[in-house]
C-alpha positions in Angstrom: 0.0 0.0 0.0 1.2 3.4 -0.9 1.7 5.6 2.2 -0.4 8.7 2.3 1.6 11.8 2.1 1.0 14.3 4.9 0.9 17.8 3.6 2.8 20.2 5.7 0.7 22.8 7.4 0.9 26.3 6.1 2.0 28.9 8.6 -0.9 31.1 9.7 -1.0 34.5 8.2 -1.1 36.4 11.4 -0.9 39.7 9.6 -4.0 38.9 7.7 -5.9 37.7 10.8 -4.9 40.9 12.7 -5.9 43.0 9.7 -9.4 41.3 9.5 -9.9 41.7 13.2 -9.1 45.4 13.2 -11.4 45.9 10.2 -14.2 44.1 12.0 -13.8 45.9 15.3 -15.9 49.0 14.3 -18.8 46.8 13.2 -18.6 44.6 16.3 -18.5 47.7 18.6 -21.4 49.2 16.8 -23.5 46.1 17.2 -22.5 45.6 20.8 -23.3 49.2 21.8 -26.5 49.8 19.7 -28.0 46.3 19.4 -26.8 43.7 21.9 -26.5 45.9 24.9 -30.0 47.4 24.5 -31.5 43.9 24.1 -29.7 42.7 27.2 -30.8 45.8 29.1 -34.4 45.4 28.0 -34.4 41.8 29.2 -33.0 42.9 32.6 -35.4 45.8 32.9 -38.4 43.5 32.2 -37.6 41.7 35.5 -37.7 44.9 37.5 -40.4 47.3 38.8 -39.1 50.7 37.7 -40.5 54.2 37.0 -37.2 55.5 35.7 -36.8 57.9 38.7 -36.4 55.8 41.9 -34.7 52.6 42.7 -35.4 49.5 40.7 -37.0 46.5 42.5 -36.5 43.0 41.3 -39.9 41.3 40.7 -38.9 38.3 38.5 -41.6 37.4 36.0 -44.4 39.3 37.7 -44.4 41.9 34.8 -45.1 39.1 32.3 -47.8 37.5 34.5 -49.6 40.8 34.9 -49.4 41.4 31.2 -51.1 38.2 30.2 -53.8 38.8 32.9 -54.5 42.2 31.3 -57.4 42.3 28.9 -55.9 45.1 26.9 -52.6 43.2 26.4 -54.5 40.1 25.3 -56.5 42.1 22.8 -53.4 43.8 21.4 -51.6 40.4 21.2 -54.5 38.9 19.2 -54.7 42.0 17.0 -51.0 41.9 15.9 -51.2 38.2 15.2 -54.3 38.8 13.1 -52.7 41.7 11.4 -49.6 39.6 10.6 -51.8 36.7 9.2 -53.9 38.9 7.0 -50.8 40.8 5.8 -49.4 37.6 4.5 -52.7 36.3 3.1 -53.9 39.5 1.5 -51.1 42.0 0.9 -48.5 39.7 -0.5 -50.8 38.0 -3.1 -52.0 41.5 -4.0 -48.4 42.7 -4.5 -47.6 39.7 -6.6 -50.7 40.1 -8.8 -50.0 43.8 -9.4 -46.3 43.2 -10.0 -47.0 40.4 -12.5 -49.6 42.4 -14.3 -47.3 45.4 -14.7 -44.5 43.1 -16.0 -46.9 41.3 -18.3 -48.3 44.4 -20.0 -45.1 46.4 -20.5 -45.7 49.8 -22.1 -44.9 53.4 -21.5 -47.2 53.5 -18.5 -45.4 50.8 -16.6 -42.7 53.1 -15.0 -45.2 55.9 -14.0 -47.5 53.2 -12.5 -44.6 51.7 -10.6 -43.7 55.2 -9.2 -47.4 55.8 -8.3 -47.7 52.5 -6.3 -44.4 53.2 -4.5 -45.3 56.8 -3.7 -47.7 55.7 -0.9 -44.8 53.8 0.7 -42.6 56.9 1.1 -45.3 59.1 2.6 -44.7 59.7 6.4 -47.1 57.8 8.6 -48.6 61.0 9.9 -49.7 62.1 6.4 -51.0 58.6 5.7 -53.1 58.7 8.9 -54.4 62.2 8.0 -55.4 60.9 4.6 -57.1 57.9 6.2 -59.1 60.1 8.6 -60.1 62.4 5.7 -61.4 59.4 3.7 -63.2 57.6 6.6 -64.6 60.7 8.5 -68.2 59.9 9.3 -69.8 63.3 8.1 -67.4 65.2 5.9 -65.1 62.4 4.7 -64.6 61.3 1.1 -66.8 58.2 1.5 -69.5 60.1 3.4 -69.6 62.8 0.8 -69.9 60.4 -2.1 -72.6 58.5 -0.2 -74.5 61.7 0.3 -74.2 62.7 -3.3 -75.3 59.4 -4.7 -78.1 59.0 -2.0 -76.5 55.8 -0.5 -78.0 56.2 2.9 -76.8 52.8 4.0 -73.2 53.9 3.4 -73.8 57.2 5.2 -74.7 55.4 8.4 -71.4 53.5 8.6 -68.8 54.8 11.0 -65.6 53.2 9.7 -63.3 54.2 12.5 -65.9 54.3 15.3 -67.4 50.9 14.8 -65.4 48.2 16.7 -66.2 45.7 14.0 -65.0 47.9 11.2 -62.1 50.0 12.7 -59.5 47.2 12.4 -60.4 46.5 8.7 -60.5 50.2 7.8 -57.0 50.8 9.1 -55.9 47.5 7.5 -57.2 48.6 4.1 -55.4 51.9 4.4 -52.2 50.0 5.4 -52.6 47.8 2.4 -52.6 50.8 0.1 -49.7 52.4 2.0 -47.4 49.5 2.5 -47.7 47.2 -0.6 -45.8 49.6 -2.9 -42.5 48.3 -1.7 -43.6 44.7 -2.3 -44.8 45.5 -5.8 -41.6 47.2 -6.8 -39.5 44.4 -5.1 -41.4 41.6 -6.9 -41.3 43.5 -10.2 -37.5 43.7 -10.0 -37.3 39.9 -9.4 -39.9 39.0 -12.1 -38.1 41.1 -14.7 -34.9 39.1 -14.0 -36.5 35.9 -15.2 -34.9 35.1 -18.6 -37.1 35.6 -21.6 -36.1 32.2 -22.9 -38.1 30.6 -20.1 -41.2 32.6 -21.0 -40.9 31.7 -24.7 -40.4 28.0 -23.8 -43.5 28.0 -21.7 -45.5 29.6 -24.5 -44.3 26.9 -26.9 -45.5 24.3 -24.4 -48.9 25.8 -24.6 -49.0 27.6 -21.2 -51.2 30.6 -21.0 -50.4 33.7 -19.0 -51.9 32.4 -15.7 -50.4 29.0 -16.0 -47.0 30.6 -16.6 -47.5 32.8 -13.5 -48.5 29.8 -11.3 -46.1 27.2 -12.5 -43.0 29.3 -13.5 -43.0 32.8 -12.1 -44.3 32.0 -8.6 -41.8 29.3 -7.9 -38.9 31.4 -9.2 -39.8 34.3 -6.9 -40.6 32.1 -3.9 -37.5 33.4 -2.0 -38.4 37.1 -2.4 -42.0 36.4 -1.4 -40.7 34.8 1.8 -38.5 37.8 2.5 -41.7 39.9 2.1 -43.5 37.6 4.5 -40.8 38.0 7.1 -40.9 41.8 6.7 -44.7 41.8 6.9 -44.9 39.7 10.0 -42.1 41.6 11.9 -43.7 44.9 10.8 -47.1 43.7 12.0 -45.8 42.7 15.4 -44.2 46.2 15.9 -47.2 48.1 14.4 -47.8 51.4 16.1 -48.1 54.4 13.9 -51.4 54.1 11.9 -53.6 52.7 14.7 -52.3 55.2 17.2 -52.6 58.2 15.0 -56.0 57.3 13.7 -57.9 55.8 16.6 -55.5 55.7 19.6 -56.1 52.0 19.7 -59.9 52.3 20.0 -62.8 52.0 19.9 -62.3 49.9 23.0 -59.5 47.6 22.2 -60.5 47.0 18.6 -57.3 48.5 17.1 -54.9 48.4 20.0 -51.5 46.8 19.3 -48.5 45.8 21.4 -46.6 48.9 20.3 -49.4 51.1 21.5 -49.5 49.4 24.9 -45.7 49.6 25.2 -45.9 53.3 24.5 -48.7 53.8 27.1 -47.0 51.8 29.8 -43.5 53.3 29.2 -44.2 57.0 28.4 -47.7 57.6 29.8 -47.8 55.4 32.9 -44.1 55.4 33.6 -44.1 51.6 34.1 -40.7 50.9 32.5 -40.6 47.3 33.7 -43.9 46.4 32.0 -43.0 48.3 28.9 -39.7 46.4 28.7 -41.6 43.1 29.1 -43.8 44.0 26.2 -40.7 44.8 24.2 -39.3 41.4 25.0 -42.5 39.7 23.9 -42.4 41.5 20.6 -38.7 40.6 20.2 -39.3 36.9 20.9 -42.3 36.7 18.6 -40.3 38.3 15.8 -37.4 36.0 16.4 -39.6 32.9 16.4 -41.3 33.8 13.1 -38.1 34.8 11.4 -36.2 31.7 12.4 -39.2 29.5 11.4 -39.4 31.0 7.9 -35.6 30.9 7.3 -35.6 27.3 8.5 -38.3 26.5 5.9 -36.1 28.0 3.2 -33.0 26.1 4.4 -34.9 22.8 4.3 -36.1 23.5 0.7 -32.5 24.4 -0.4 -33.1 28.1 -1.0 -30.4 29.0 1.6 -27.0 27.4 1.7 
């Protein structure tokens, strides 16, 4: 038998290692100061009773226990989970449909339409909320004015933001208009990268436009769609601006969210420990959903 030759070990390039470490130090320091330390401090504060002025008192998991006994927190918890679910079920398919339609019917209106859809995404949340209140106002809003002009008395009687059964969906409809512009542009960029040869081959095989969309385009943009799902879910769990600016979380608890409760506990009631506990809940939920979706991608071979 031929003896296996043992290759001599190469000497380590200590200069290269030191250079890489020095170059990474600013990024590591930035993450440690502005990310890891605040996360650790939030976890620590969630175990305390603190108003931010006096001494902190260690209470263990009492803040978490009180939260889950609170009806407002439970309502906000359910609301953000429902918002996340419907964001994935409604907003992402809508973004894909519009993006595919704009890519399918390419003409000189495509770029202006892309800009129009994306314009709502760049508006500040305060302006979007003002537009929503102007549209849904019960007496002088756009919908009420149109209903009065066309004698639609049944529509005039609807209070979109004052009815607990409709307030959630009214804000969700506004958010769909405001937030899907990014998804449309993002999916258009990915659909346009599909080689034309694949489309021509599908046509030669007899596939119509919708068969091509379902069997070819959708699988090829599955990874971008899952990225949008992660962004939608995490954004839903942190939702604050539109419900707070439009209804302050009301009527009742119909539109309250974990972000609104965190703001009220931390900056109105001065209960920093409870606010930190809510922040930890939001962080853990976001982490669980993100890890779950990336694990699905890794199992299907989309991530190496």
